[in-house]
C-alpha positions in Angstrom: 0.0 0.0 0.0 3.0 2.3 0.4 3.4 3.0 -3.3 -0.3 3.5 -3.9 -0.6 5.7 -0.9 2.4 7.8 -2.0 0.9 8.4 -5.5 -2.5 9.1 -4.0 -1.4 11.6 -1.4 0.9 13.3 -3.9 -2.2 14.3 -5.9 -5.3 14.3 -3.7 -6.3 15.6 -0.3 -9.5 14.5 1.4 -12.1 17.4 1.5 -13.0 16.8 5.1 -11.0 18.0 8.1 -8.1 15.7 9.3 -8.8 16.3 13.0 -11.9 16.8 15.2 -10.5 20.3 15.8 -11.0 21.0 12.1 -7.3 21.0 11.0 -7.0 20.4 7.2 -4.9 17.6 5.7 -1.4 18.6 4.7 -1.2 20.2 1.2 -0.3 18.2 -1.9 2.3 20.9 -2.5 4.4 19.1 0.1 6.3 15.9 -0.6 4.6 12.9 0.9 7.3 12.5 3.4 6.8 16.1 4.5 3.0 15.4 4.6 3.7 12.6 7.1 5.8 15.0 9.2 2.9 17.5 9.2 0.2 15.2 10.5 -0.5 15.1 14.2 1.4 12.7 16.4 -1.9 11.1 17.5 -2.7 10.2 13.9 0.7 8.6 13.5 0.0 6.5 16.6 -3.4 5.4 15.2 -1.7 4.2 12.0 1.0 2.5 14.0 -1.6 0.8 16.2 -3.7 -0.5 13.3 -0.6 -1.9 11.5 0.6 -3.5 14.8 -2.8 -5.1 15.3 -2.8 -6.5 11.8 0.8 -7.9 12.3 -0.2 -9.4 15.7 -3.2 -11.1 14.0 -0.9 -12.5 11.4 1.7 -13.7 14.0 -1.1 -15.5 15.9 -2.5 -17.1 12.8 -5.9 -15.7 13.6 -6.2 -18.2 16.4 -6.5 -21.2 14.0 -3.6 -21.3 11.5 -0.1 -22.4 12.2 2.6 -19.7 12.3 4.0 -18.9 8.9 7.4 -20.3 10.1 5.7 -23.6 11.1 4.0 -24.5 7.8 1.4 -22.0 6.9 1.2 -21.3 3.1 3.1 -18.2 2.0 0.8 -15.3 1.5 -2.0 -16.9 3.5 -3.3 -14.1 5.9 -5.7 -15.4 8.5 -9.4 -14.7 8.2 -11.0 -12.4 10.7 -13.8 -15.0 11.2 -13.1 -15.7 14.8 -12.8 -12.0 15.6 -16.0 -11.3 13.6 -17.9 -14.0 15.4 -16.8 -13.1 18.9 -16.1 -9.4 19.0 -17.1 -7.2 16.1 -18.2 -7.4 12.5 -15.2 -6.9 10.1 -14.5 -7.9 6.6 -11.5 -10.1 5.6 -8.6 -8.4 3.9 -8.6 -10.9 1.0 -11.8 -11.6 -0.7 -14.1 -9.8 1.8 -17.3 -10.8 0.0 -16.3 -14.5 -0.8 -16.2 -14.1 -4.6 -13.1 -16.3 -4.9 -13.9 -19.0 -2.4 -14.5 -21.6 -5.2 -11.3 -20.6 -7.2 -9.1 -23.6 -8.3 -5.8 -24.2 -6.6 -4.1 -23.6 -9.9 -5.6 -20.1 -10.3 -4.8 -19.3 -6.6 -1.2 -20.2 -7.2 -1.0 -18.1 -10.3 -2.5 -15.1 -8.5 -0.2 -15.6 -5.5 2.8 -15.4 -7.8 1.4 -12.3 -9.5 0.7 -10.7 -6.1 4.3 -11.4 -4.9 5.7 -9.9 -8.1 3.4 -6.8 -7.8 4.7 -6.4 -4.2 8.3 -6.5 -5.4 7.5 -3.9 -8.0 5.7 -1.7 -5.5 8.8 -1.9 -3.2 11.0 -0.7 -6.1 8.5 2.0 -6.8 8.3 3.4 -3.3 12.0 3.3 -2.8 12.5 5.0 -6.2 10.2 7.9 -5.0 12.0 8.1 -1.6 15.4 8.2 -3.3 14.2 10.8 -5.9 12.8 13.0 -3.1 15.9 12.7 -0.9 18.7 12.8 -3.5 17.9 15.1 -6.5 18.8 13.4 -9.8 19.2 9.9 -8.2 16.3 8.6 -10.3 16.4 10.4 -13.7 12.9 9.2 -14.7 11.4 11.0 -11.7 13.3 14.3 -12.0 10.1 16.1 -13.1 7.9 14.4 -10.6 10.0 14.3 -7.4 9.5 16.9 -4.7 12.5 17.6 -2.6 12.6 16.4 1.0 15.3 17.3 3.5 14.2 15.0 6.3 15.0 11.4 6.8 12.2 9.1 5.5 13.7 6.1 7.4 13.0 7.7 10.7 9.2 8.2 10.5 8.8 9.4 14.2 12.0 11.5 14.2 12.0 13.6 17.4 8.4 12.5 18.3 8.6 8.8 19.2 8.0 9.1 22.9 4.9 7.7 24.5 5.4 9.8 27.6 5.7 13.0 25.6 2.5 12.1 23.8 0.4 11.6 27.0 1.8 14.7 28.6 4.5 13.0 30.7 7.9 14.4 31.7 8.5 17.9 30.4 4.8 18.7 29.8 
């Protein structure tokens, strides 16, 4: 999602306020990395918490699948069925409406390979954009598209990653 998100936020800003206080989303005039720097710390923590919950669900196999290092098929993300039945309605990430439940194993395998290759291409794409924004001229094809960024995209919480500062701890 990083590549798609990068392209999307480079060209579009949601029309509604970003915060309950009415603050707008960062401008598309900023590089996406600078947009990230401009969003409130609470928003960053929300994104981090959702990603962490999804990773935890994967690590636990959804409560019914073996861990991916213990024999689970590559690319098989656990269904939210147990969570949906016990806690809260939620759609699965893959095939949320069950359109592909009767797909042949051959087709599933072909699509898995395509998805892995798409993921590899997306990784190259996002790192190409990050390089072009950070080092002018490093990706010649992106010279006319890249927006300069002087920060460090590899430190997404630079100067902000303190839970205690966020909740008004020491120094506040």
